[in-house]
Structure formats: structure tokens, C-alpha cells
ZAGU-783403 format. One record per residue (C-alpha): residue number from 1; residue in one letter; x, y, z. Coordinates in steps of 0.25 Angstrom, whole numbers, always signed. Example, Ala and Ser with C-alpha at 12.3 -4.5 7.8 and 13.67 -1.06 7.14 Angstrom:
// residues 2
   i aa     X     Y     Z
   1  A   +49   -18   +31
   2  S   +55    -4   +29
This chain:
// residues 710
   i aa     X     Y     Z
   1  X   +22   -32   -77
   2  X   +17   -26   -91
   3  X    +8   -16   -90
   4  X    -4   -16   -97
   5  X    -1    -4  -107
   6  X   +11   -11  -111
   7  X    +3   -23  -115
   8  X    -6   -15  -124
   9  X    +6   -10  -132
  10  X   +11   -24  -134
  11  X   +10   -33  -146
  12  X    +5   -46  -143
  13  X   +18   -53  -146
  14  X   +26   -44  -137
  15  X   +15   -45  -125
  16  X   +18   -60  -126
  17  X   +33   -58  -126
  18  X   +31   -50  -113
  19  X   +21   -59  -107
  20  X   +33   -70  -109
  21  X   +44   -61  -102
  22  X   +35   -59   -90
  23  X   +35   -75   -89
  24  X   +51   -74   -87
  25  X   +54   -77   -73
  26  X   +60   -66   -64
  27  X   +70   -69   -51
  28  X   +61   -81   -49
  29  X   +70   -90   -57
  30  X   +83   -90   -66
  31  X   +77  -103   -73
  32  X   +63  -104   -75
  33  X   +57  -117   -81
  34  X   +46  -115   -92
  35  X   +34  -124   -89
  36  X   +25  -119  -100
  37  X   +28  -110  -113
  38  X   +18  -107  -121
  39  X   +26  -106  -134
  40  X   +22  -113  -148
  41  X   +24  -127  -142
  42  X   +13  -125  -131
  43  X    +1  -133  -133
  44  X   -10  -126  -128
  45  X   -19  -138  -131
  46  X   -13  -144  -118
  47  X   -19  -134  -109
  48  X   -31  -137  -101
  49  X   -41  -126  -102
  50  X   -51  -123   -92
  51  X   -60  -111   -97
  52  X   -49  -105  -105
  53  X   -42  -105  -118
  54  X   -27  -104  -121
  55  X   -18  -102  -132
  56  X    -2   -99  -134
  57  X    +2   -87  -139
  58  X   +16   -83  -144
  59  X   +29   -91  -146
  60  X   +41   -95  -139
  61  X   +44   -87  -126
  62  X   +32   -78  -129
  63  X   +22   -88  -129
  64  X   +11   -87  -120
  65  X    -3   -94  -117
  66  X   -15   -86  -119
  67  X   -27   -90  -110
  68  X   -42   -85  -110
  69  X   -50   -89   -99
  70  X   -65   -88   -97
  71  X   -72   -88   -84
  72  X   -81   -99   -83
  73  X   -72  -109   -76
  74  X   -67  -105   -62
  75  X   -52  -107   -66
  76  X   -51  -105   -81
  77  X   -37  -106   -86
  78  X   -27  -117   -92
  79  X   -20  -129   -87
  80  X    -5  -132   -91
  81  X    -1  -146   -88
  82  X   +13  -149   -86
  83  X   +22  -157   -98
  84  X   +25  -170   -95
  85  X   +16  -171   -82
  86  X   +23  -160   -73
  87  X   +33  -149   -70
  88  X   +44  -152   -61
  89  X   +46  -138   -54
  90  X   +53  -142   -40
  91  X   +64  -131   -42
  92  X   +54  -119   -46
  93  X   +47  -110   -37
  94  X   +36  -105   -46
  95  X   +28  -104   -59
  96  X   +27   -93   -67
  97  X   +19   -88   -79
  98  X   +16   -73   -85
  99  X    +2   -70   -86
 100  X    -3   -58   -96
 101  X   -18   -54   -95
 102  X   -23   -51  -110
 103  X   -37   -49  -104
 104  X   -44   -36  -100
 105  X   -46   -39   -86
 106  X   -37   -43   -74
 107  X   -34   -58   -74
 108  X   -29   -67   -62
 109  X   -21   -79   -68
 110  X   -18   -91   -59
 111  X    -7  -102   -61
 112  X    -9  -115   -54
 113  X    +3  -124   -53
 114  X    -1  -138   -50
 115  X    +7  -151   -45
 116  X    +0  -165   -46
 117  X   -13  -165   -40
 118  X   -15  -149   -41
 119  X   -29  -144   -39
 120  X   -28  -129   -36
 121  X   -25  -131   -22
 122  X   -18  -144   -19
 123  X    -4  -146   -27
 124  X    -6  -132   -34
 125  X    -2  -118   -33
 126  X    -8  -106   -39
 127  X    -3   -92   -42
 128  X   -10   -80   -49
 129  X    -8   -67   -56
 130  X   -17   -56   -58
 131  X   -14   -48   -72
 132  X   -20   -36   -77
 133  X   -25   -35   -91
 134  X   -13   -33  -101
 135  X    -4   -37   -89
 136  X    +7   -48   -86
 137  X    +9   -54   -73
 138  X   +19   -67   -69
 139  X   +13   -77   -61
 140  X   +21   -85   -52
 141  X   +15   -96   -45
 142  X   +24  -103   -34
 143  X   +28  -117   -33
 144  X   +23  -121   -19
 145  X   +27  -132   -14
 146  X   +20  -142    -4
 147  X   +26  -141   +10
 148  X   +33  -155   +15
 149  X   +22  -164   +22
 150  X   +30  -164   +35
 151  X   +28  -149   +36
 152  X   +14  -145   +30
 153  X    +6  -150   +40
 154  X   +14  -141   +51
 155  X   +13  -129   +43
 156  X    +1  -120   +44
 157  X    -3  -107   +47
 158  X    +4  -100   +35
 159  X    +1   -96   +21
 160  X   +16  -100   +16
 161  X   +24  -111   +21
 162  X   +39  -112   +21
 163  X   +46  -111    +6
 164  X   +32  -107    +1
 165  X   +28  -122    +2
 166  X   +13  -125    +4
 167  X    +5  -135   +12
 168  X    -6  -137    +2
 169  X    -6  -134   -13
 170  X    +9  -136   -14
 171  X   +15  -142   -28
 172  X   +23  -153   -31
 173  X   +32  -145   -39
 174  X   +39  -155   -45
 175  X   +26  -160   -52
 176  X   +19  -147   -57
 177  X    +8  -152   -66
 178  X    +1  -141   -72
 179  X    -1  -126   -73
 180  X   -16  -119   -73
 181  X   -17  -105   -77
 182  X   -31  -100   -73
 183  X   -40   -88   -69
 184  X   -48   -90   -57
 185  X   -63   -89   -57
 186  X   -63   -78   -67
 187  X   -75   -69   -69
 188  X   -71   -66   -84
 189  X   -62   -72   -96
 190  X   -48   -68   -95
 191  X   -36   -70  -105
 192  X   -21   -70  -102
 193  X    -8   -75  -106
 194  X    +3   -84   -99
 195  X   +17   -85  -103
 196  X   +27   -96  -100
 197  X   +25  -103   -87
 198  X   +38  -106   -79
 199  X   +44  -111   -66
 200  X   +52  -101   -60
 201  X   +60   -99   -47
 202  X   +68  -109   -39
 203  X   +64  -117   -28
 204  X   +73  -122   -18
 205  X   +69  -133    -7
 206  X   +73  -128    +6
 207  X   +78  -136   +18
 208  X   +65  -136   +26
 209  X   +58  -144   +16
 210  X   +64  -156   +19
 211  X   +63  -155   +35
 212  X   +54  -164   +43
 213  X   +43  -156   +52
 214  X   +53  -158   +64
 215  X   +64  -151   +57
 216  X   +56  -141   +51
 217  X   +49  -135   +64
 218  X   +50  -124   +70
 219  X   +52  -117   +56
 220  X   +51  -103   +62
 221  X   +63   -97   +71
 222  X   +61   -87   +82
 223  X   +62   -75   +73
 224  X   +50   -81   +64
 225  X   +58   -85   +52
 226  X   +58   -98   +44
 227  X   +68  -108   +51
 228  X   +72  -115   +39
 229  X   +76  -105   +29
 230  X   +87   -94   +29
 231  X   +87   -82   +22
 232  X   +95   -68   +21
 233  X   +92   -60   +34
 234  X   +85   -70   +41
 235  X   +86   -68   +57
 236  X   +93   -78   +64
 237  X   +94   -70   +79
 238  X   +91   -58   +86
 239  X  +104   -53   +82
 240  X   +99   -53   +67
 241  X   +88   -46   +71
 242  X   +96   -34   +78
 243  X  +106   -34   +66
 244  X   +94   -32   +57
 245  X   +89   -21   +64
 246  X  +102   -14   +64
 247  X  +104   -15   +49
 248  X   +91   -11   +46
 249  X   +91    +3   +54
 250  X  +104    +5   +45
 251  X   +96    +4   +34
 252  X   +85   +13   +38
 253  X   +94   +23   +41
 254  X  +101   +23   +28
 255  X   +87   +23   +20
 256  X   +78   +34   +26
 257  X   +65   +38   +20
 258  X   +65   +43    +5
 259  X   +69   +57    +5
 260  X   +58   +61    -4
 261  X   +48   +57    +6
 262  X   +40   +66   +17
 263  X   +37   +61   +30
 264  X   +24   +53   +25
 265  X   +32   +46   +14
 266  X   +26   +55    +3
 267  X   +34   +61    -8
 268  X   +39   +74    -3
 269  X   +46   +76   -15
 270  X   +34   +76   -24
 271  X   +22   +84   -26
 272  X   +15   +93   -16
 273  X    +0   +89   -14
 274  X   -10   +94    -4
 275  X    -6   +90    +9
 276  X   -19   +86   +17
 277  X   -11   +81   +30
 278  X   -16   +67   +26
 279  X   -15   +57   +15
 280  X   -23   +57    +1
 281  X   -24   +52   -12
 282  X   -22   +60   -24
 283  X   -20   +59   -39
 284  X    -7   +65   -43
 285  X    -2   +65   -58
 286  X   -10   +54   -62
 287  X    -6   +44   -50
 288  X   -12   +43   -36
 289  X    -5   +45   -24
 290  X    -7   +48    -9
 291  X    -2   +61    -4
 292  X    +3   +62   +11
 293  X    -1   +72   +21
 294  X   +10   +82   +16
 295  X    +4   +82    +2
 296  X   +15   +73    -4
 297  X   +11   +62   -13
 298  X   +13   +48    -6
 299  X   +14   +34   -11
 300  X   +11   +24    -1
 301  X   +22   +13    +0
 302  X   +19    +5   +12
 303  X   +19    -8   +19
 304  X    +8   -14   +27
 305  X    +8   -21   +40
 306  X   +20   -12   +48
 307  X   +20   -20   +61
 308  X   +24   -30   +68
 309  X   +14   -40   +69
 310  X   +16   -48   +55
 311  X   +24   -58   +62
 312  X   +13   -64   +70
 313  X   +11   -79   +67
 314  X    +2   -90   +74
 315  X   +10   -99   +82
 316  X    -2  -107   +88
 317  X    -1  -122   +82
 318  X   +12  -118   +76
 319  X   +22  -117   +88
 320  X   +31  -127   +81
 321  X   +34  -117   +70
 322  X   +42  -109   +78
 323  X   +56  -112   +84
 324  X   +57  -101   +95
 325  X   +43   -93   +99
 326  X   +46   -86  +112
 327  X   +45   -91  +126
 328  X   +33   -85  +134
 329  X   +43   -75  +142
 330  X   +50   -71  +130
 331  X   +49   -56  +126
 332  X   +45   -62  +112
 333  X   +33   -69  +119
 334  X   +25   -55  +118
 335  X   +25   -59  +103
 336  X   +16   -70  +104
 337  X    +1   -67  +102
 338  X   -13   -72   +97
 339  X   -20   -71   +84
 340  X   -32   -76   +79
 341  X   -34   -70   +65
 342  X   -32   -81   +54
 343  X   -43   -78   +43
 344  X   -34   -90   +35
 345  X   -25  -101   +37
 346  X   -23  -111   +49
 347  X   -27  -101   +60
 348  X   -41   -97   +54
 349  X   -52  -100   +64
 350  X   -42  -107   +74
 351  X   -43   -95   +84
 352  X   -33   -88   +92
 353  X   -19   -92   +89
 354  X    -5   -88   +96
 355  X    +5   -80   +87
 356  X   +19   -75   +88
 357  X   +24   -61   +81
 358  X   +38   -65   +76
 359  X   +39   -50   +69
 360  X   +36   -43   +83
 361  X   +46   -53   +91
 362  X   +58   -51   +81
 363  X   +56   -36   +82
 364  X   +57   -36   +97
 365  X   +70   -45   +95
 366  X   +75   -35   +84
 367  X   +71   -21   +93
 368  X   +71   -27  +106
 369  X   +59   -21  +117
 370  X   +55    -8  +109
 371  X   +54   -17   +97
 372  X   +41   -12   +93
 373  X   +44    +4   +93
 374  X   +56    +1   +86
 375  X   +51    -9   +76
 376  X   +39    +2   +73
 377  X   +49   +13   +70
 378  X   +58    +4   +61
 379  X   +46    +2   +52
 380  X   +44   +17   +51
 381  X   +58   +18   +48
 382  X   +59    +5   +38
 383  X   +46   +11   +30
 384  X   +53   +24   +27
 385  X   +66   +19   +24
 386  X   +59    +8   +15
 387  X   +52   +20    +8
 388  X   +39   +15   +14
 389  X   +28   +26   +18
 390  X   +16   +18   +22
 391  X   +12    +9   +33
 392  X    +2    +1   +26
 393  X   -10    -7   +32
 394  X   -11   -17   +44
 395  X    +1   -10   +50
 396  X    +3    -8   +65
 397  X    -3    +6   +70
 398  X    +7    +8   +80
 399  X   +17    +9   +69
 400  X   +10   +18   +59
 401  X    +4   +28   +70
 402  X   +19   +32   +72
 403  X   +15   +41   +60
 404  X   +29   +39   +53
 405  X   +24   +32   +40
 406  X   +10   +33   +33
 407  X    +1   +23   +36
 408  X   -13   +15   +31
 409  X   -22    +9   +41
 410  X   -30    -3   +40
 411  X   -45    -2   +44
 412  X   -55   -12   +42
 413  X   -70   -17   +43
 414  X   -67   -29   +51
 415  X   -80   -32   +60
 416  X   -89   -28   +49
 417  X  -100   -38   +45
 418  X   -96   -46   +32
 419  X  -104   -48   +19
 420  X  -108   -62   +23
 421  X  -106   -68    +9
 422  X   -92   -62    +6
 423  X   -79   -68    +5
 424  X   -64   -63    +6
 425  X   -51   -67   +11
 426  X   -51   -59   +22
 427  X   -66   -62   +26
 428  X   -80   -57   +21
 429  X   -82   -43   +15
 430  X   -88   -32   +26
 431  X  -102   -28   +23
 432  X  -102   -12   +21
 433  X  -116   -11   +23
 434  X  -116   -18   +35
 435  X  -114    -7   +47
 436  X  -102   -16   +53
 437  X   -95   -12   +42
 438  X   -95    +4   +44
 439  X   -93    +0   +58
 440  X   -81    -9   +56
 441  X   -73    +2   +49
 442  X   -78   +12   +59
 443  X   -73    +5   +70
 444  X   -59    +3   +64
 445  X   -57   +17   +60
 446  X   -62   +23   +73
 447  X   -49   +15   +78
 448  X   -41   +25   +69
 449  X   -45   +37   +75
 450  X   -34   +45   +82
 451  X   -25   +35   +75
 452  X   -23   +34   +61
 453  X   -36   +44   +56
 454  X   -32   +56   +52
 455  X   -18   +53   +53
 456  X    -9   +59   +42
 457  X    +0   +47   +42
 458  X   -12   +38   +39
 459  X   -15   +36   +24
 460  X   -28   +30   +26
 461  X   -36   +16   +29
 462  X   -37    +3   +22
 463  X   -51    -3   +27
 464  X   -52   -18   +25
 465  X   -42   -27   +17
 466  X   -44   -36    +6
 467  X   -59   -37    +6
 468  X   -65   -48    -3
 469  X   -71   -40   -15
 470  X   -73   -52   -23
 471  X   -79   -49   -38
 472  X   -88   -38   -40
 473  X  -101   -45   -36
 474  X   -95   -54   -24
 475  X  -100   -45   -14
 476  X  -112   -44   -19
 477  X  -115   -58   -19
 478  X  -109   -60    -6
 479  X  -119   -51    +0
 480  X  -131   -59    -7
 481  X  -124   -71    +0
 482  X  -125   -65   +13
 483  X  -136   -66   +25
 484  X  -148   -56   +24
 485  X  -142   -48   +36
 486  X  -131   -44   +27
 487  X  -131   -29   +26
 488  X  -125   -28   +12
 489  X  -135   -39    +8
 490  X  -147   -31   +13
 491  X  -141   -18    +5
 492  X  -140   -26    -8
 493  X  -154   -31    -7
 494  X  -159   -16    -6
 495  X  -151   -13   -18
 496  X  -157   -25   -26
 497  X  -171   -20   -22
 498  X  -168    -7   -26
 499  X  -164   -13   -40
 500  X  -175   -23   -42
 501  X  -189   -21   -40
 502  X  -192   -35   -34
 503  X  -185   -48   -31
 504  X  -190   -54   -43
 505  X  -183   -43   -51
 506  X  -169   -46   -45
 507  X  -172   -61   -48
 508  X  -175   -58   -62
 509  X  -161   -51   -62
 510  X  -153   -59   -55
 511  X  -158   -73   -59
 512  X  -163   -77   -44
 513  X  -175   -81   -36
 514  X  -176   -74   -24
 515  X  -190   -74   -19
 516  X  -189   -59   -12
 517  X  -179   -49    -7
 518  X  -179   -56    +7
 519  X  -175   -69    -1
 520  X  -163   -63    -8
 521  X  -159   -57    +6
 522  X  -161   -71   +13
 523  X  -152   -77    +1
 524  X  -138   -81    +2
 525  X  -136   -84   -13
 526  X  -130   -73   -22
 527  X  -136   -74   -37
 528  X  -128   -82   -46
 529  X  -133   -75   -59
 530  X  -124   -65   -66
 531  X  -138   -56   -67
 532  X  -136   -51   -53
 533  X  -122   -46   -56
 534  X  -125   -31   -57
 535  X  -133   -32   -44
 536  X  -121   -38   -38
 537  X  -111   -29   -43
 538  X  -118   -17   -39
 539  X  -120   -22   -25
 540  X  -105   -26   -25
 541  X  -102   -11   -29
 542  X  -111    -7   -17
 543  X  -104   -16    -8
 544  X   -91   -11   -11
 545  X   -95    +4   -10
 546  X  -101    +3    +2
 547  X   -88    -4    +8
 548  X   -79    +7    +3
 549  X   -88   +19    +7
 550  X   -91   +15   +22
 551  X   -76   +11   +23
 552  X   -72   +25   +18
 553  X   -83   +32   +26
 554  X   -77   +27   +39
 555  X   -63   +29   +36
 556  X   -65   +43   +31
 557  X   -74   +45   +44
 558  X   -63   +42   +53
 559  X   -51   +46   +45
 560  X   -56   +56   +35
 561  X   -41   +61   +30
 562  X   -35   +46   +29
 563  X   -37   +39   +16
 564  X   -48   +26   +15
 565  X   -39   +17    +7
 566  X   -48    +6    +4
 567  X   -49   -10    +7
 568  X   -37   -15    +1
 569  X   -42   -23   -11
 570  X   -35   -36   -13
 571  X   -47   -42   -21
 572  X   -57   -32   -28
 573  X   -65   -31   -40
 574  X   -67   -18   -48
 575  X   -80   -15   -41
 576  X   -76   -16   -28
 577  X   -63    -7   -31
 578  X   -72    +4   -37
 579  X   -80    +4   -25
 580  X   -67    +6   -17
 581  X   -62   +18   -26
 582  X   -74   +25   -23
 583  X   -71   +26    -9
 584  X   -57   +24    -5
 585  X   -45   +35    -5
 586  X   -36   +25   -10
 587  X   -40   +11   -15
 588  X   -32    +0    -7
 589  X   -27   -14   -14
 590  X   -19   -25   -10
 591  X   -13   -29   -23
 592  X    -5   -42   -22
 593  X    +2   -41   -35
 594  X   +15   -40   -42
 595  X   +14   -28   -49
 596  X    +2   -17   -48
 597  X    +5   -10   -61
 598  X    -6   -14   -68
 599  X   -17   -13   -56
 600  X   -30    -6   -59
 601  X   -42    +1   -52
 602  X   -56    -1   -59
 603  X   -57    +6   -72
 604  X   -60   +20   -68
 605  X   -56   +20   -54
 606  X   -45   +30   -52
 607  X   -40   +30   -37
 608  X   -27   +27   -29
 609  X   -24   +13   -24
 610  X   -15    +9   -12
 611  X    -9    -6   -12
 612  X   -11   -10    +2
 613  X    -4   -23    +1
 614  X    +6   -31    -9
 615  X   +18   -40    -5
 616  X   +28   -50   -11
 617  X   +35   -61    -4
 618  X   +46   -71    -6
 619  X   +49   -83    +2
 620  X   +66   -82    +1
 621  X   +66   -76   +16
 622  X   +59   -88   +24
 623  X   +44   -84   +23
 624  X   +35   -94   +19
 625  X   +26   -86    +9
 626  X   +28   -75    -1
 627  X   +14   -68    +1
 628  X    +5   -64    -9
 629  X   +16   -60   -20
 630  X   +28   -70   -21
 631  X   +41   -66   -25
 632  X   +54   -75   -27
 633  X   +63   -68   -18
 634  X   +65   -56    -9
 635  X   +72   -49   -21
 636  X   +60   -52   -29
 637  X   +50   -48   -18
 638  X   +57   -34   -18
 639  X   +56   -32   -33
 640  X   +42   -35   -32
 641  X   +39   -25   -22
 642  X   +47   -16   -31
 643  X   +39   -18   -43
 644  X   +25   -18   -36
 645  X   +27    -5   -29
 646  X   +33    +2   -41
 647  X   +21    -3   -50
 648  X   +11    +4   -39
 649  X   +19   +16   -39
 650  X   +18   +17   -54
 651  X    +2   +14   -55
 652  X    -6   +28   -53
 653  X   -16   +22   -43
 654  X    -7   +17   -31
 655  X    -3   +25   -21
 656  X    +4   +15   -12
 657  X    +9    +1   -11
 658  X    +8    -6    +4
 659  X   +16   -19    +5
 660  X   +11   -30   +14
 661  X   +17   -31   +23
 662  X   +29   -26   +32
 663  X   +33   -38   +39
 664  X   +33   -53   +35
 665  X   +21   -62   +40
 666  X   +26   -72   +50
 667  X   +32   -84   +44
 668  X   +22   -92   +49
 669  X   +10   -84   +46
 670  X    +0   -75   +52
 671  X   -14   -79   +56
 672  X   -19   -81   +41
 673  X    -5   -88   +38
 674  X    +0   -78   +29
 675  X   +16   -80   +31
 676  X   +21   -69   +20
 677  X   +34   -64   +16
 678  X   +28   -50   +14
 679  X   +36   -41   +24
 680  X   +46   -30   +22
 681  X   +52   -37   +34
 682  X   +52   -51   +38
 683  X   +48   -57   +51
 684  X   +62   -52   +58
 685  X   +59   -37   +53
 686  X   +70   -39   +43
 687  X   +67   -30   +31
 688  X   +66   -39   +18
 689  X   +78   -30   +12
 690  X   +75   -34    -4
 691  X   +61   -28    -1
 692  X   +64   -16    +6
 693  X   +74   -12    -4
 694  X   +63   -13   -15
 695  X   +52    -5    -5
 696  X   +63    +6    -3
 697  X   +67    +7   -17
 698  X   +51    +9   -22
 699  X   +49   +18   -10
 700  X   +61   +27   -13
 701  X   +56   +28   -27
 702  X   +41   +29   -22
 703  X   +38   +43   -28
 704  X   +46   +43   -40
 705  X   +41   +30   -45
 706  X   +26   +36   -43
 707  X   +29   +49   -49
 708  X   +37   +43   -61
 709  X   +26   +32   -65
 710  X   +20   +34   -77
């Protein structure tokens, strides 16, 4: 990545050269294929334009396409059709292009790859990247293949399928017909440049692709691993598990905790600040830090979901997937269970389903009858040896309450009445004006009395996760789309009645025709006219501020010494972020990006930020899905970790990064289908050596890197 300040000092020609350099393939492939080069021979007249203009700039290897998009059409952009009808990309893994943002605000650029019949859903694959003003990012779209018909109907309940193949929307990679570069439903105009578009990576056809269904199933061995692929370190027997245990114990003994850390993982060799007996945030020499209970600077290098429930997978309707599920009288039968959580995917709305926990079963095989206590102790030993100093969100309280590693706690407003008209990936937005909101958080926090509340090892509390904040009027519009008994709607009406003398004055301002205030309360149709924007923005701010104020007050009532860490923003606008900054001790963000060096809070906001989730994954160890940030291999995954956390250490606002998650998800998915290769350890509890080496390296240099960052 090139920094914003660097681009400000470059001449235009030099900037174009750098953009093209970013297009060069990395470890993905030694022999990329150029699909489109924007040199002097490129004919821009052949482009199909949608609410966009495009022109070539530069010559030869430095040529780029400059694109300007409007915001009248839903998907403004350019379509590049393949010469001679199609590109033949059967041997490649992805399509890559570098994107430079020449505009003044963030832009999310999408690249869609189509084969015959591609419509954006079927026979299409789309990737995207968000680029800061003046920044350059590499966008790689994996060429996802279609599953063989003989297997597709019997594979379900998973986000990813063997080899990264897909059931719906897969490509005929032998006939790629067009590439579409676009912006999705923008609210403003954007300008950006794209460099040479290349096919990258190598795709090797695996043996399972030609199997019949009878040959393919069962596909999961007794350890929860994919049967039809081999890889280094794959467990083949109970003896393999025990050998892996013994080898790791030797490794942990040889690699103790960093010598310069205190018992909390703070910088014992660094400056001495005020010791309060609890964690707090402070700005020291121009950078935000946490300060540990002994008054030492602390940077939270952690991992989510430390525990033994990540290997739980539904087996109902899929028993034929598994080669050797344990008999009812087996000691392993204790790892059968039931579940009903399924907000997405096959098991949604199907009620209770039966499960099996492969992770815990493998720990019993590995450690014997006292497996839980031994595995829990190993977690603490691993974290210190791996130079991690935080047990992060969603972790097992039995592990973190041993008080050997600092931790954060997941709280929430589950049970609160939502704003009926709102939307969100994980559910509707809670109504902060409804009494049930305060009551829900209070109920959850009361559970923490005499547990984590007031515990010096507890850094603080996240309340909620990845709420649907939308744009800066969405929650106000959702309120007006709600029924008349919605508490937020009644508060909004009171605010409007204070602003406008009567309903006629509001109608004149908004361009509406409500017959009375009561009619507005009964209406479920928000105003479409932009003239209502000022009032909608004002109430959006009020909702956001009320949300954070109530959450903060409840957390501090129960745990005044511990930190309020926000709601783990994943999608948020500046209006919502500003509200959070007013009330949070530390603002939590889940940032699934390749690099966070260019992260910026809203202008004028100066607060510490903790990254609650990030990860990278690869498909070279038998898993079916990379997670939200794909890499080409375990080596590339380790390099991505190193780059990401180093970037955060060099950023003055960040006070920690928390990797999601400790263990891989089950190969066949959890209740919502997620089956990501995102663990520091696999389903057999074997650490990923490449990633662990990167984690250790970054962690052992944690405080030196932070201290020396400009």
C-alpha cells in the first residue's frame, strides 16, 4: 500500500508507474496472463459505460484507465468485453487489478467476472476493495468454479465447498466473457484508476472433482477433516494427535513469554505511568495506548473465541457426510448436542438440529479424560508463548476467569425491542428509547457481578456486534417505517413537533401530505424528498447518541473500573462513529481489510480504537472457505498477518488487534454455514506453524514497533 502523503508528493507520471507496480502479481503466480492492458493500443470506445466516463492515461506498462462514476444509476461503471468472444482461464485461480482512488472520499470498487449467461448472481463472481483517497489497493477476484452436478445437490449447510467451488453462480472458467468494474449504489460521484488486469494464480484440478456421489461420500473423516485431500500435518491416527501434543509442549518450553512483558503482557521495560489497578486508555507521546493495572503501557495483541466450541457442526440431514460418527456408548458420544441458532443458510427456520463437536472430541483423544483442564491450561501457555496478551471476544469464561491472561467480555442487548423498520445482517437495530433496551443490557451486565466486573484482568466490555448502522439517515427512516407504538417513533414525533409549529409546516418543509400529527404517527412510509434530510440526520444522531449513552451508563453502573469498548462497528457512517466517540472509552471496529494503515476516524475525532476482528485464510490445508480475506497459501496468510498487525502498531489510534478466531470453524460449517479456515489451530488442535511464526515475530517486537513508529 502507498500512503496518502506519498501520493501527494508524486508527479502524475510517477504515480501511474507506482499504480502499475501494484498490479504485479505476488506469490499468487509466477506466470500471470495479461487480459487487458491500458496502453496506447487500447480502444476506450469499445467500453460499455453506465453513468460513467473513462479515458486512458499513460503509455506502455504505466498505462491506466481513469474512471469517473456518477450516482444516478445503481451500478455506475464500465464493462470490458473479451476479445475474440472469451478468455480461456481454466488454469488460473483469480483475476487481479490494482485500484487507485483519485477522489476525495473513500470508494469501494467492485470487479465482476462473467462467463456465458452471467447476470451478477449466476455464472458470475464479484469481488470488491475499499480504497482511501490517494491510496492504492489490489483487488483479487477468485475464479470460483461450479460444483459437479453429481455432488451439488447433496452439499448444503456450508458457505464454502470443497476446493472453493460453489453451488450457485459458479463460472465456466474456460469461457470468461466480460469484466465489469463498478461502484455499488453510490451516494456521490467518484474518480479512480485501474491498472493492467491479469489472470493470476494456479488452479490444479483435484481428484475428488471426477468422483461419483457414491465415491465422494462420506467426505469427512473421524477427526473432522476432508477425506479427499492430503496436506502436511494432517492427522491420520490418535497416535498422530499425541505426537503433535508432545512436539508442541517442547516448543512451548523453548519459547516462553517475552522477557520484557509484565504479568499482564504490558511493557515492563517501558515507561511507568499511573497505576490504578485496572486497565485504562491514555495518550502517550502522540499515540494512544492502553495502560495495564501496574501502570505499564499495554497494546492488546489478542485472539477471539478462545475455547472449544468452534468445531460444532450440524449433522441433521447430513449424517452421510461423516465416515465415523461415534456410537452412542462411546466416550466421544458426549460431544453430540443440539442447536437451533441459524440466522442464515440451510438450517434457518428449521428448528432444532443435532450437532457434533469435532474440536472437543479431538481434544479428548489428545489429552485423555482430563482434556478440558489440560487444554485450557495449554491455551494460556500458547498465548504467552505466541506473544499474545489478550483473550478476546466470544471466549470461554471458564478459561479467562482463571485470570492468567487479560481478557474482554462480550455483552449485548439481546431481548431488546428492535426498531421494526430497520435491517441488519445479524438482525434489526435495537430501539434505545424503549425500556427493554436498558433492561436487556442491565440483565446481561448483572451476570458479570462478582465475575468480570471489577476484575483487574478484565480490560472491558463490548456491547453488541456489527449492528446495521446504514447511511446517515437510515435509522431515522426505519423509525418512520415502524408502527405507531415504536418508542423511537414517538420520540421523533415529539422532536418534530418542537421544530414545526404544525403539521402543515412540516408538510411544506418535507413535501409531504400528512393530515395530522396522528396521521404521521400511523404512517409507515418515510419521506422520499431530500428536503427531509436535515430532520432525518438530526434524529439519526439522536438515536446513535441514545444507544451509546444508555449502554455506557449500564456498563459503568455495574463495572465502573472497566472500559466500555463500543459495539464493534463493521459498517458505520461518520454520524454513528461520532456518537460512539462521545461515550466509548475505546471505539471497537471489526476491520476485515488487507491493511489498516490508512484507517481514519471522522474528522476532529481523536479516540483510541481496538480492532475486534480480522482474519485471513487459505484453501491449501483441506478447508472449504478462506473466510472474509483470502490468501493464496499458508505462507501468504502469515505474511498478511504480519503486514496487518504491523500496520496497526504504526497507527497512532489503534490500541489492539484481535484475530478472529482461535480455532478453525468446522469443515462442514456451524449453524449459519460458516466454515472458514481462520483459526490459529485447526480442527485437530494443531497450530498453523506459518501463522504462529508470524504472530510470535510481531508479538515479540510489539512494543519496539509501537515505540519506533513515526
